[in-house]
Each structure stands twice: as structure tokens, then as C-alpha cells.
Wavefront OBJ file of the C-alpha trace (Angstrom):
o trace
v -120.349 -34.394 59.559
v -117.580 -33.111 57.317
v -118.234 -32.545 53.404
v -115.955 -32.073 50.613
v -115.325 -28.643 49.114
v -116.540 -28.359 45.345
v -113.651 -28.310 42.964
v -113.434 -25.928 40.055
v -112.448 -26.686 36.352
v -111.469 -24.318 33.605
v -114.201 -24.584 31.082
v -116.145 -22.888 28.200
v -119.858 -23.071 27.279
v -120.311 -22.799 23.727
v -123.125 -22.843 21.009
v -122.155 -24.871 17.937
v -124.998 -25.156 15.484
v -128.171 -26.053 17.046
v -126.518 -27.243 20.189
v -124.686 -26.210 23.370
v -122.109 -28.040 25.304
v -119.501 -27.639 27.992
v -115.976 -27.628 26.325
v -112.750 -28.558 28.146
v -109.003 -28.488 27.300
v -107.801 -31.903 28.096
v -104.810 -31.049 30.292
v -107.424 -28.638 32.394
v -109.216 -31.555 33.646
v -108.217 -33.446 36.999
v -105.482 -35.884 36.508
v -108.083 -39.102 37.015
v -110.310 -37.458 34.307
v -107.757 -37.066 31.582
v -108.143 -40.760 30.541
v -111.048 -42.251 29.668
v -112.879 -44.148 32.556
v -115.219 -43.859 35.401
v -113.572 -40.776 36.759
v -113.793 -38.801 33.702
v -117.563 -40.114 33.313
v -118.579 -39.037 36.901
v -116.935 -35.459 36.537
v -119.093 -34.941 33.150
v -122.198 -36.337 34.573
v -121.879 -33.927 37.715
v -121.008 -30.833 35.269
v -123.933 -31.458 33.172
v -126.262 -32.654 36.392
v -127.033 -35.911 35.387
v -128.545 -38.433 36.374
v -131.852 -36.469 37.121
v -134.854 -38.326 38.043
v -136.940 -34.864 37.370
v -135.560 -34.615 33.931
v -134.560 -30.732 34.369
v -130.445 -30.891 34.964
v -131.189 -28.081 37.405
v -128.224 -28.832 39.547
v -125.684 -28.531 36.305
v -125.102 -27.130 32.989
v -127.500 -29.329 30.968
v -130.382 -27.943 29.584
v -132.726 -31.067 29.804
v -132.911 -31.874 25.922
v -130.218 -33.922 23.848
v -128.827 -30.873 22.280
v -127.906 -29.294 25.465
v -126.485 -32.419 27.362
v -123.196 -32.467 25.700
v -119.608 -32.442 26.605
v -116.612 -31.747 24.477
v -112.989 -32.389 25.407
v -110.100 -31.110 23.144
v -106.438 -31.449 22.852
v -103.608 -30.914 20.478
v -103.533 -33.622 17.935
v -101.419 -36.843 18.157
v -102.385 -37.623 14.481
v -100.144 -36.114 11.621
v -101.798 -33.637 9.407
v -104.340 -32.733 12.329
v -104.230 -29.729 14.957
v -106.843 -30.947 17.243
v -108.308 -34.252 18.593
v -111.867 -33.764 19.393
v -113.825 -36.284 21.612
v -117.552 -36.021 22.277
v -119.555 -37.100 24.926
v -123.472 -37.211 24.896
v -124.575 -37.262 28.374
v -128.016 -39.218 29.283
v -130.606 -36.848 31.227
v -131.858 -39.389 33.512
v -129.368 -42.141 33.695
v -125.735 -42.238 35.145
v -124.423 -42.705 31.353
v -121.992 -40.863 28.938
v -122.236 -42.345 25.323
v -119.041 -42.262 23.405
v -120.421 -44.177 20.281
v -120.468 -41.172 18.059
v -119.900 -37.527 17.027
v -121.746 -34.224 17.611
v -121.818 -32.606 14.021
v -123.401 -29.148 15.388
v -120.752 -28.895 18.006
v -117.916 -29.551 15.520
v -118.717 -25.807 14.339
v -117.359 -24.799 17.531
v -114.269 -26.934 17.707
v -112.357 -24.840 15.730
v -112.975 -21.647 17.584
v -112.214 -23.200 20.915
v -108.760 -24.699 19.781
v -107.832 -21.541 18.092
v -108.554 -19.526 21.449
v -107.099 -22.093 23.485
v -103.713 -22.356 21.748
v -104.232 -25.832 20.440
v -103.678 -24.523 16.782
v -100.043 -23.528 15.664
v -100.153 -19.936 15.289
v -98.280 -20.291 11.755
v -101.729 -21.779 10.357
v -103.948 -18.820 11.881
v -104.053 -15.734 9.381
v -104.539 -12.438 10.941
v -107.521 -11.803 8.875
v -109.464 -14.277 6.811
v -110.324 -17.939 7.230
v -108.443 -20.394 9.619
v -108.940 -24.016 8.385
v -108.662 -26.058 11.460
v -108.082 -29.774 10.799
v -109.894 -31.697 13.264
v -109.437 -35.354 14.199
v -112.780 -36.619 15.587
v -111.703 -39.080 17.917
v -114.886 -40.992 18.488
v -115.432 -42.050 14.925
v -111.781 -41.439 13.764
v -112.334 -39.415 10.843
v -111.116 -36.116 9.818
v -113.233 -32.779 9.658
v -112.150 -29.488 8.590
v -113.395 -26.691 10.118
v -113.298 -22.914 8.173
v -113.030 -20.485 11.071
v -113.520 -16.552 10.416
v -110.711 -14.455 11.707
v -110.478 -10.630 12.304
v -107.523 -8.907 13.681
v -105.980 -12.219 15.073
v -109.175 -13.127 16.631
v -112.143 -15.648 15.959
v -114.801 -13.613 14.438
v -118.016 -14.915 16.193
v -120.845 -11.876 15.139
v -122.036 -11.838 11.461
v -125.243 -12.186 9.308
v -125.391 -15.654 8.744
v -128.899 -17.203 9.666
v -129.266 -20.684 10.780
v -132.670 -22.224 11.172
v -133.100 -23.338 14.951
v -130.903 -20.556 16.184
v -132.522 -17.311 17.076
v -129.744 -14.849 16.421
v -127.451 -14.399 13.250
v -123.691 -14.967 13.643
v -120.637 -15.275 11.800
v -120.815 -18.477 9.157
v -118.731 -21.388 9.709
v -117.977 -23.825 6.861
v -117.666 -27.643 7.908
v -116.261 -30.542 5.600
v -116.773 -33.902 6.806
v -114.146 -35.810 5.015
v -114.892 -39.533 4.120
v -117.401 -39.738 6.447
v -118.431 -43.351 6.298
v -117.252 -45.969 8.822
v -113.750 -46.620 7.767
v -113.894 -50.259 8.973
v -117.291 -50.837 6.910
v -119.149 -50.052 4.196
v -121.146 -47.006 3.460
v -124.191 -49.386 3.516
v -123.613 -51.774 6.406
v -126.156 -54.520 4.880
v -124.736 -54.259 1.448
v -128.042 -52.544 0.447
v -129.503 -48.992 -0.357
v -132.737 -50.412 0.874
v -133.725 -53.351 3.085
v -136.759 -54.827 4.435
v -136.746 -54.112 8.470
v -139.048 -56.208 10.538
v -140.372 -54.234 13.528
v -142.816 -56.095 15.606
v -144.872 -52.774 15.910
v -145.035 -51.939 12.512
v -144.180 -55.387 10.553
v -142.008 -54.965 7.787
v -140.705 -51.385 6.894
v -138.547 -50.328 4.077
v -135.578 -48.743 5.175
v -132.106 -47.083 4.207
v -129.398 -47.795 6.801
v -126.286 -45.789 6.378
v -123.246 -45.202 8.258
v -121.887 -41.502 7.383
v -121.562 -38.787 9.836
v -123.516 -41.343 12.362
v -125.214 -44.625 11.743
v -128.687 -43.681 10.886
v -131.880 -45.460 10.066
v -134.404 -43.898 7.617
v -137.734 -45.029 7.055
v -140.834 -43.347 5.197
v -142.829 -41.258 7.396
v -146.215 -42.501 5.732
v -145.149 -46.229 6.560
v -145.135 -45.203 10.515
v -148.126 -43.084 10.061
v -146.275 -39.396 9.804
v -146.308 -36.950 7.098
v -142.819 -35.986 7.992
v -143.989 -32.230 8.822
v -144.361 -33.088 12.502
v -143.147 -30.910 15.270
v -141.816 -31.880 18.783
v -144.868 -31.883 20.857
v -146.956 -34.101 18.337
v -144.031 -36.612 19.034
v -142.590 -36.158 22.391
v -145.975 -35.900 24.381
v -146.946 -39.401 22.939
v -145.168 -41.962 24.891
v -146.575 -44.653 22.702
v -145.224 -43.202 19.510
v -141.773 -42.696 21.377
v -141.633 -46.361 22.279
v -142.366 -47.357 18.612
v -139.838 -45.277 17.332
v -137.222 -46.704 19.787
v -138.255 -49.876 18.739
v -137.262 -49.140 15.134
v -133.892 -47.878 16.211
v -133.094 -50.951 18.280
v -133.954 -53.537 15.471
v -132.081 -51.225 12.916
v -128.948 -51.308 15.186
v -129.211 -55.132 15.205
v -129.819 -55.140 11.242
v -126.586 -52.816 10.931
v -124.524 -54.936 13.363
v -124.157 -52.224 16.090
v -125.436 -54.399 18.663
v -126.196 -58.078 18.992
v -129.559 -57.941 20.449
v -132.347 -55.466 20.904
v -131.664 -55.343 24.505
v -128.359 -53.919 24.011
v -129.810 -50.573 22.527
v -130.593 -49.026 25.857
v -126.906 -48.784 26.508
v -126.144 -47.236 23.234
v -128.597 -44.295 23.286
v -126.890 -41.982 21.163
v -126.440 -44.188 18.091
v -127.873 -45.260 15.701
v -130.272 -42.341 14.864
v -133.717 -42.768 13.319
v -135.198 -40.356 10.871
v -138.463 -40.629 8.817
v -138.688 -38.700 5.319
v -141.124 -37.629 2.779
v -141.440 -35.796 -0.309
v -141.526 -31.894 -0.225
v -144.478 -30.905 1.830
v -145.401 -27.463 2.681
v -145.726 -26.806 6.545
v -145.244 -24.310 9.278
v -141.932 -24.368 11.377
v -141.768 -24.147 15.189
v -140.926 -20.449 14.855
v -143.926 -19.834 12.952
v -141.994 -19.514 9.331
v -144.015 -20.997 6.598
v -141.890 -23.607 4.606
v -143.317 -23.854 1.341
v -142.767 -27.295 -0.540
v -141.301 -25.435 -3.350
v -138.194 -24.170 -1.431
v -137.208 -28.004 -0.238
v -136.280 -31.091 -1.934
v -137.642 -33.163 0.931
v -138.679 -33.138 4.596
v -137.078 -34.855 7.401
v -137.607 -35.392 11.158
v -134.823 -37.288 13.301
v -135.164 -38.733 16.922
v -132.215 -37.897 19.151
v -131.710 -39.652 22.539
v -135.533 -40.850 22.599
v -136.980 -37.647 21.641
v -137.989 -35.658 18.447
v -135.017 -33.234 17.707
v -135.917 -29.527 17.602
v -133.775 -29.145 14.045
v -131.523 -31.589 12.878
v -128.706 -33.143 14.032
v -125.209 -32.220 12.299
v -123.952 -35.785 11.933
v -127.612 -36.614 10.634
v -127.439 -34.163 8.187
v -124.219 -35.802 6.934
v -126.165 -38.830 6.620
v -128.979 -36.978 4.919
v -126.584 -35.757 2.541
v -124.659 -38.837 1.753
v -127.884 -40.771 1.186
v -129.068 -37.951 -1.018
v -126.133 -38.592 -3.390
v -126.874 -42.339 -3.869
v -129.431 -43.525 -6.449
v -132.176 -45.653 -4.560
v -132.238 -44.552 -1.108
v -135.465 -43.620 0.454
v -133.766 -40.064 0.575
v -133.027 -39.888 -3.001
v -136.408 -41.337 -3.729
v -138.110 -38.656 -1.583
v -136.249 -36.016 -3.434
v -137.537 -37.579 -6.623
v -133.556 -38.233 -7.789
v -130.013 -38.519 -6.604
v -128.715 -35.170 -5.714
v -125.341 -33.545 -4.618
v -126.987 -30.714 -3.043
v -130.057 -30.826 -1.184
v -132.241 -28.617 0.922
v -134.427 -30.373 3.253
v -137.033 -29.174 5.729
v -136.872 -30.004 9.682
v -138.879 -28.717 12.526
v -137.209 -25.502 12.769
v -137.015 -24.627 8.930
v -134.415 -25.628 6.285
v -130.785 -26.726 6.043
v -128.952 -27.175 2.704
v -126.183 -29.822 2.535
v -124.091 -31.138 -0.149
v -122.198 -34.404 -0.592
v -119.603 -35.704 -3.442
v -120.285 -39.448 -4.262
v -118.371 -41.887 -6.302
v -118.733 -45.567 -7.253
v -115.696 -47.528 -6.445
v -114.017 -50.629 -8.262
v -115.008 -52.693 -5.506
v -118.677 -51.683 -6.263
v -119.297 -49.642 -3.245
v -120.571 -46.089 -2.900
v -118.151 -43.893 -1.475
v -118.968 -40.370 0.038
v -115.527 -38.454 -0.444
v -116.849 -35.101 1.381
v -119.988 -33.578 3.045
v -120.189 -29.680 3.487
v -122.589 -27.721 5.328
v -122.704 -24.415 6.925
v -123.230 -23.600 10.780
v -122.414 -21.003 13.187
v -120.765 -20.801 16.670
v -119.978 -18.634 19.704
v -118.585 -18.626 23.219
v -121.508 -17.839 25.836
v -119.616 -18.039 28.919
v -116.206 -18.901 29.794
v -114.324 -19.645 33.233
v -114.712 -22.194 35.683
v -117.502 -25.033 36.081
v -117.680 -26.240 39.713
v -118.593 -29.766 40.946
l 1 2 3 4 5 6 7 8 9 10 11 12 13 14 15 16 17 18 19 20 21 22 23 24 25 26 27 28 29 30 31 32 33 34 35 36 37 38 39 40 41 42 43 44 45 46 47 48 49 50 51 52 53 54 55 56 57 58 59 60 61 62 63 64 65 66 67 68 69 70 71 72 73 74 75 76 77 78 79 80 81 82 83 84 85 86 87 88 89 90 91 92 93 94 95 96 97 98 99 100 101 102 103 104 105 106 107 108 109 110 111 112 113 114 115 116 117 118 119 120 121 122 123 124 125 126 127 128 129 130 131 132 133 134 135 136 137 138 139 140 141 142 143 144 145 146 147 148 149 150 151 152 153 154 155 156 157 158 159 160 161 162 163 164 165 166 167 168 169 170 171 172 173 174 175 176 177 178 179 180 181 182 183 184 185 186 187 188 189 190 191 192 193 194 195 196 197 198 199 200 201 202 203 204 205 206 207 208 209 210 211 212 213 214 215 216 217 218 219 220 221 222 223 224 225 226 227 228 229 230 231 232 233 234 235 236 237 238 239 240 241 242 243 244 245 246 247 248 249 250 251 252 253 254 255 256 257 258 259 260 261 262 263 264 265 266 267 268 269 270 271 272 273 274 275 276 277 278 279 280 281 282 283 284 285 286 287 288 289 290 291 292 293 294 295 296 297 298 299 300 301 302 303 304 305 306 307 308 309 310 311 312 313 314 315 316 317 318 319 320 321 322 323 324 325 326 327 328 329 330 331 332 333 334 335 336 337 338 339 340 341 342 343 344 345 346 347 348 349 350 351 352 353 354 355 356 357 358 359 360 361 362 363 364 365 366 367 368 369 370 371 372 373 374 375 376 377 378 379 380 381 382 383 384 385 386 387
């Protein structure tokens, strides 16, 4: 019997924020995979090692978590006043499915570095020393992001002393600005309310803030679902019944937000929306053993990603948190006592500070003009990936 030889595709394995992913230049992909469709999805699934019924992704680049089962495709931008087009694919671990419905905020911090190093940014826009501002068009959600990339002697500076909870080693600080992060085709609050009554059979009626900024997110009060908001991964992820209940909140929230028509469609839209539960500032011990004092934070937040409690906080969910914090009356701003343009929240790995500039439009809608935060990024490995 004759078997096909493996093919090799140029690729870069990068950490961005608290995520890792395989990065590709669009023109390096096989021709059939340079356009959206089954050929592209099948290639990315094989690169990552999915679907894997063992849940380990042993035969691919994936790390068996939602934070490490990610792919990025970059190309010179086709949009005016942008440098690079950024397309993100969240690869399911145990299913043959790539979700293209949202962005990855953490990997956004690596997009600028990859774009510069791979010649996707006009050299005239890159200083020899200083900060290069890479104008990113996020193709999944059709939004602009500015990535501030430090440069030293004409090369991307990756090392530094910036520390990010959830990442072991310090690195250079990469500032991100998510411009007008709300859904361009709809309202910041899809239901028209900053707080809704959400009917979920397993819980009854829950108070929920459903927001579409960064990524569609459903916020509920931790205490309403039997938690404190200080839980770590094992307390949630080892409880199948709890995971099923949280998935039910996500599915019913997705219907309420108009993202799907019925809850049965939620399984085919795993990446969005996210579900997060919040509480007032509460002291706890982070997964690293670091003690987080209630006096050092404005609130605590725990977020679910691809059916599991995230080990830190998704960058896009942090955008949603910052946006909700800037609007009076949301569950986020209530947990933080009042609406704030800058907040520090506690997550399982530690703390994160985010900022948002908000305004109230003449259409009586809240507008988030920009959300900012700092992450870090670096190349882990580059060369070819074989499939």
C-alpha cells in the first residue's frame, strides 16, 4: 500500500499574552488553503492535532487547552490605513471544527511582531528604535486594533521586565488598543439593556449583563450560580455537572443575544459567546500561590472558554470586562461599586488592569471608543510544520 508523504508548511509558533498559537503567512499556505473552506479547516485541524478523542492533541501542535489550540493567518491588509489583516481560528480539541466567529485578544499581542518580522508592514512605518504601531484589521470581527511593538536596532524587542500574571517569565511590554470594540452592526448591549433577566432551566431566572465588545460575553453574578468568583480551574473543570450548567447559561445567553436561533445551535458555535461570573473584591490565592488581596482589586471575574474555566483571562473577554465596567448599572460596574474607566480585576492566575473610554451617543446608546491593556509576546519556534 502506498501512503502520501507529509507536506511541510512555513509556520511560527508564538506565545501572545496567556495563549499560544501557530502563525501562518497567508501566501505560505497551500493554494487550496489560501481561501476559506474545508481545505483550510482540514489543514489547521491536522496542524493542531484535532479531532482527538483522547483530548491530548499528542499528534499535533495543540496543547490540549482552549488557550493552546489556536491558529492565526496573517496577510498584507486589503483595508485602507491598515498594515495587516488578522484572521483567527479557534480549533476544537475533540471535534473536527474550526470556529471563525471571534477574535483572540491574547494572540493579538503577537500579531504585530509576526507582521513586522515577516515583511507585512511597510518599512517606512517601522522605527529603528522605539515603538512601531502596527495597524491591525481583525478580519473575524471587522475591527481595528493598534499593536504597539517595541523595536531595538531594527528588530522586534521580545525580552524585557514586564510581568503578566499567567505567564511564567517576564518579557517586553506590548500595549494594545482595541478601537470601537462593539459589534459594528449592532448595539453594545444587543438586548438594549445593561442588565436582563435570563431564563436558564438549571438556575431559573438569572440577572445577566450581555455585552458585545471584544467578544460577545454573558456576565452573571457568581453567588447566583453557587460560586464566589475566586474558584480555580480544578474546582470547575473536574465537575462535569457544573460544566453542563455553565454551558446551558452560554447557550441560552446566545439565543437572548441573537447569536443563534435556538440552544441546539450552540454546539456549533463554541468560541462565542463567552460566559463569565463576577463578584465584589474578594481575597484569594491564585494558581501560582500568589495571594491576591481584596484591597488590590476592583472585582473578581472567572470566565469560561471552549467549555472549560480559563486559566487566566481571555484578552477579548478582558475587553468586554473593561467595556462593561465603564457603563453604570452593569453587573461588572456594580461589582466594582461604580462605573470606572480603569479597573483591576482578579482572575485565576492573578490580576489584570484594563481601561476603557466610554461615551453616551445622541441615539441614547453607550459607545466604547477604545479599550487598552498591556500584554507580551514572543516567538517560541519557527520553521516548518509538517502534516
